[in-house]
C-alpha positions in Angstrom: 0.0 0.0 0.0 1.3 3.5 -0.9 0.4 5.7 2.0 -1.1 9.2 1.6 1.9 10.7 3.5 5.3 9.7 4.8 7.7 12.0 6.7 11.3 12.0 5.4 13.8 11.6 8.2 17.5 10.8 8.0 20.4 10.2 10.4 20.7 14.0 10.7 17.5 14.2 12.6 18.3 11.2 14.8 21.7 12.7 15.7 20.3 16.1 16.4 17.6 14.7 18.8 20.2 12.5 20.4 22.5 15.5 21.1 19.6 17.3 22.8 18.7 14.3 24.9 22.3 13.9 26.0 22.5 17.5 26.9 19.6 17.2 29.3 18.2 20.5 28.0 15.1 19.1 26.4 12.6 21.9 27.1 12.5 25.2 25.2 15.9 26.8 25.0 18.8 27.7 22.8 18.0 25.1 20.1 14.6 26.7 19.7 16.1 30.2 19.4 18.5 28.9 16.6 15.5 27.4 14.8 13.6 30.6 15.0 16.5 32.6 13.6 17.1 30.2 10.8 13.4 30.0 9.8 13.1 33.8 9.8 16.2 34.1 7.6 14.9 31.4 5.2 11.6 33.3 4.8 13.0 36.8 4.8 11.0 37.7 7.8 12.2 40.0 10.6 11.0 37.7 13.4 9.9 34.1 14.0 8.6 32.7 17.2 8.3 28.9 17.6 5.2 27.4 19.2 3.9 24.0 20.3 1.8 23.4 17.2 0.1 25.2 14.3 -3.2 25.8 16.2 -1.3 27.5 19.1 0.5 29.6 16.5 -2.8 30.8 15.1 -4.3 31.4 18.5 -1.4 33.3 20.0 -0.9 35.2 16.7 -4.5 36.4 16.6 -4.3 37.5 20.2 -1.0 39.3 19.6 -2.4 41.4 16.7 -5.3 42.4 18.8 -8.2 40.2 18.0 -10.6 40.5 20.9 -14.1 39.3 22.0 -16.8 40.5 19.7 -14.5 41.0 16.7 -15.3 39.2 13.4 -12.6 37.5 11.4 -13.3 36.3 7.8 -12.0 32.8 7.1 -12.6 30.5 4.1 -15.2 27.8 4.7 -13.0 25.3 2.8 -10.1 24.8 5.2 -9.0 22.8 8.3 -11.1 23.5 11.4 -8.2 25.3 13.2 -8.4 28.3 10.9 -11.9 29.0 12.3 -11.5 27.5 15.8 -8.5 29.7 16.6 -10.7 32.7 16.0 -13.3 31.3 18.4 -10.5 30.6 21.0 -10.1 34.4 21.1 -13.8 34.7 21.8 -14.2 36.4 18.4 -16.5 35.2 15.6 -15.3 33.5 12.5 -17.3 34.6 9.4 -17.1 32.2 6.5 -16.3 33.3 2.9 -16.4 31.1 -0.2 -13.4 30.0 -2.1 -12.1 30.0 -5.7 -13.0 26.8 -7.6 -9.7 26.7 -9.4 -7.5 26.9 -6.3 -9.7 26.3 -3.3 -8.2 29.5 -1.7 -10.4 32.2 -0.3 -12.3 34.2 -2.9 -11.7 38.0 -2.6 -15.1 38.8 -4.0 -16.7 36.7 -1.3 -14.7 38.5 1.4 -16.2 41.8 0.2 -19.7 40.4 0.8 -18.9 39.5 4.4 -17.4 42.7 5.7 -19.3 44.4 8.5 -18.5 47.1 11.0 -17.3 44.4 13.4 -14.9 42.9 10.9 -11.3 43.1 12.2 -9.3 40.8 10.0 -9.1 38.3 7.2 -7.3 34.9 7.3 -5.9 33.9 3.9 -5.1 30.2 3.8 -2.4 29.1 1.4 -4.2 25.9 0.7 -2.5 22.6 -0.1 0.8 24.6 -0.8 -0.8 27.0 -3.2 -0.6 30.8 -2.3 -3.9 32.6 -2.0 -4.4 35.8 -4.0 -2.2 37.9 -1.7 -2.4 41.2 -3.5 -6.2 41.1 -3.8 -6.5 40.3 -0.1 -4.0 42.9 1.0 -5.8 45.5 -1.1 -9.1 44.6 0.6 -7.5 44.8 4.1 -5.8 48.1 3.3 -9.1 49.6 2.0 -11.1 48.5 5.0 -8.4 48.9 7.7 -8.3 45.1 8.4 -5.6 42.8 9.7 -4.2 40.3 7.2 -3.3 37.0 8.7 -1.6 34.3 6.6 -2.3 30.7 7.4 0.8 29.1 6.0 0.3 25.7 7.7 0.6 23.9 4.3 2.9 26.2 2.4 6.4 26.1 3.7 8.6 27.7 1.0 5.7 28.6 -1.3 6.2 31.9 -3.2 3.9 34.6 -4.4 5.4 36.9 -7.0 8.9 35.8 -6.0 8.5 36.3 -2.2 7.9 33.6 0.3 4.5 33.3 2.0 4.5 34.2 5.7 6.1 37.6 4.9 3.1 39.5 3.6 0.6 39.6 6.5 0.6 41.2 9.9 1.5 37.6 10.9 2.1 34.3 9.2 1.3 31.0 11.0 3.0 27.7 10.2 2.5 24.1 11.3 5.1 21.3 11.5 2.7 18.4 11.9 4.0 15.1 10.5 2.2 15.3 7.2 3.5 18.8 6.4 6.3 19.8 4.0 8.7 20.0 6.9 8.0 18.5 10.3 9.0 18.6 14.0 6.5 16.0 15.2 4.2 18.7 16.6 5.2 22.4 16.3 4.3 25.7 14.9 5.9 29.1 14.0 4.6 32.7 14.0 6.4 35.1 11.6 6.1 38.9 11.6 8.0 42.0 10.6 6.9 43.8 13.8 9.0 43.8 16.9 5.9 44.7 19.0 3.9 41.7 17.7 6.8 39.4 18.1 7.4 40.5 21.7 3.7 40.1 22.4 3.7 36.6 21.1 6.7 35.6 23.2 4.8 36.8 26.3 1.6 35.0 25.4 3.2 31.6 24.7 5.1 31.6 27.9 2.4 32.0 30.6 2.1 35.8 30.1 5.6 36.3 31.5 7.3 39.6 30.6 10.3 38.3 32.7 10.7 35.3 34.9 7.9 35.0 37.4 6.5 38.4 36.4 3.2 37.7 34.8 1.7 40.8 33.1 -1.3 39.0 31.5 -3.0 35.7 31.1 -0.9 33.5 28.8 -0.4 29.9 27.7 2.1 27.2 27.7 2.6 27.2 23.9 6.4 26.7 23.8 8.3 24.5 21.4 10.8 22.0 22.9 14.4 21.8 22.0 13.8 18.2 20.8 11.2 19.4 18.2 13.4 22.4 17.2 16.4 20.0 16.7 14.3 18.1 14.2 13.0 21.3 12.6 16.5 22.7 12.0 17.5 19.6 10.1 14.2 19.6 8.2 14.6 23.2 7.2 18.0 22.4 5.6 16.2 19.8 3.4 13.0 21.8 2.7 13.8 23.1 -0.7 15.0 19.7 -2.1 11.9 18.1 -0.5 9.6 20.7 -2.1 11.3 20.1 -5.5 10.6 16.4 -5.2 6.9 17.2 -4.4 6.8 19.4 -7.5 8.3 16.8 -9.7 5.8 14.2 -8.5 3.0 16.7 -9.1 4.3 17.5 -12.6 4.4 13.7 -13.4 0.8 13.2 -12.2 -0.5 16.2 -14.2 1.2 14.9 -17.3 0.1 11.3 -16.9 -3.3 11.4 -15.4 -5.7 11.3 -18.3 -8.8 9.8 -16.8 -12.0 11.4 -18.1 -13.7 13.4 -15.4 -10.6 13.9 -13.3 -9.4 17.5 -12.9 -5.8 18.0 -11.9 -4.7 21.0 -9.8 -3.7 24.3 -11.4 -1.0 26.7 -10.3 -1.7 30.4 -9.8 0.2 32.7 -12.1 3.5 34.0 -10.8 3.3 31.6 -7.8 5.3 28.6 -6.6 3.1 25.7 -5.5 4.8 23.4 -3.0 2.2 20.6 -3.1 1.6 19.8 0.5 -1.2 17.8 -1.1 -1.8 16.9 -4.7 -5.6 17.2 -4.9 -7.6 16.0 -7.9 -11.3 16.6 -8.5 -13.5 13.6 -9.2 -16.2 15.0 -11.4 -19.5 13.4 -12.4 -18.0 12.6 -15.8 -16.2 9.7 -14.2 -19.5 8.0 -13.6 -18.7 7.3 -9.9 -18.7 9.3 -6.7 -15.5 10.6 -5.1 -15.9 8.0 -2.3 -16.4 5.2 -4.8 -13.3 6.3 -6.6 -11.3 6.4 -3.4 -12.4 2.9 -2.5 -11.3 1.6 -5.9 -7.9 3.2 -5.5 -7.5 1.6 -2.1 -8.2 -1.8 -3.7 -5.4 -1.0 -6.2 -2.9 -0.2 -3.3 -3.1 3.6 -3.4 -3.8 5.4 -0.2 -5.9 8.6 -0.5 -7.4 11.2 1.8 -10.2 13.8 1.6 -9.1 17.3 2.5 -11.8 18.4 3.5 -15.1 16.4 3.5 -17.1 18.9 5.6 -16.8 22.7 5.0 -16.6 24.9 8.1 -20.2 26.2 7.7 -21.5 22.6 7.9 -19.4 21.4 10.9 -21.6 20.7 13.9 -19.7 23.2 16.1 -20.4 26.0 13.6 -23.6 24.9 11.7 -25.9 27.1 13.8 -23.4 29.9 14.3 -22.2 30.9 10.9 -24.0 31.7 7.6 -22.7 29.5 4.9 -25.4 30.3 2.3 -22.9 31.9 0.0 -20.3 29.1 0.2 -21.5 27.2 -2.8 -18.0 26.4 -4.1 -16.8 25.2 -0.7 -19.6 22.7 -0.6 -19.0 21.5 -4.2 -15.2 21.0 -3.6 -15.9 19.1 -0.4 -17.7 16.5 -2.5 -15.2 16.3 -5.3 -11.7 16.6 -3.9 -9.3 13.6 -3.3 -5.7 13.8 -2.3 -3.1 11.5 -3.8 0.3 10.6 -2.4 2.9 13.2 -3.3 5.5 13.0 -0.5 9.2 13.5 -1.5 10.3 9.9 -1.1 7.7 8.6 -3.6 9.5 6.4 -6.1 9.1 6.5 -9.9 7.5 3.0 -9.7 5.0 4.2 -7.1 4.2 7.3 -9.2 3.5 5.1 -12.2 1.3 2.8 -10.1 -0.7 5.8 -8.8 -1.3 7.1 -12.3 -2.2 3.7 -13.7 -4.6 3.2 -10.8 -6.3 6.5 -11.4 -6.5 6.1 -15.1 -7.8 2.5 -14.7 -10.6 3.2 -12.2 -14.0 2.2 -13.5 
């Protein structure tokens, strides 16, 4: 069976973790600081603050930029739940916008329909490794005096008009979950060009401490460990080659998948897609449902996943709290999308098997 995802680890990660364990300094410390500095340098961001996971990065980041109870933050309905739940964790209200059919990223026109006097910010998700329409979103935020938050959980190294994502918004939030383009086991990162925001984040993720045992506000234990950071430093060194491997796998799929009714992903103009996921659309022309198609691939030895089967506005926790009446594309995509294995260590033989399986599904 070809799995849907497989982390790529080498002796370098093993040695780095072993060094931390032997040092006895396994909690947050100097290794985390080095990782933060290296990640900021890689992106071209002034600051980077490591966190315990991607959701804590979103939560602390939103608090740091000033999201407060009663505020509204516009999010795409077609995304992972954390994009919306992090807003709720601030006692603010997520307001769902629809997405573009071609990319699955938040639709700027839909954002404009959702702005109210309570709107404080917009979260643009760089979905599946594809940058959202950054310039359009920034223009909307500038025109309406809104915060622009980048959810970069799936887009490490992706570029928009030659500049890496995570450097455009008031903050950028990354995840290092095991299926991501680079991993730390669990972990996250908040990037910003503002020293004020960066300092606020550092206080929030460390129990609200401005200095040791001086707590100036309610905070959280959202720190990254040295063990996670040691893995992250080695993964960061490999990120560009791993992304290139993902792109090569994606290019192969796009060139060789010829099944009628299967729509392969597109790449936004002047953007670099890093293919956290390679997501096809199973259209009605195939003669089967998406779930039937996935079952057939499983029988042929190909693991798949659905990212995401239920849009935010239909999730039980939000169904009665948000208005998803405009999210027509989000609903349609949730019924069509299917992720194929695209991880860097996929072999040529496995790529061929995947394409043959897709093309041969009845």
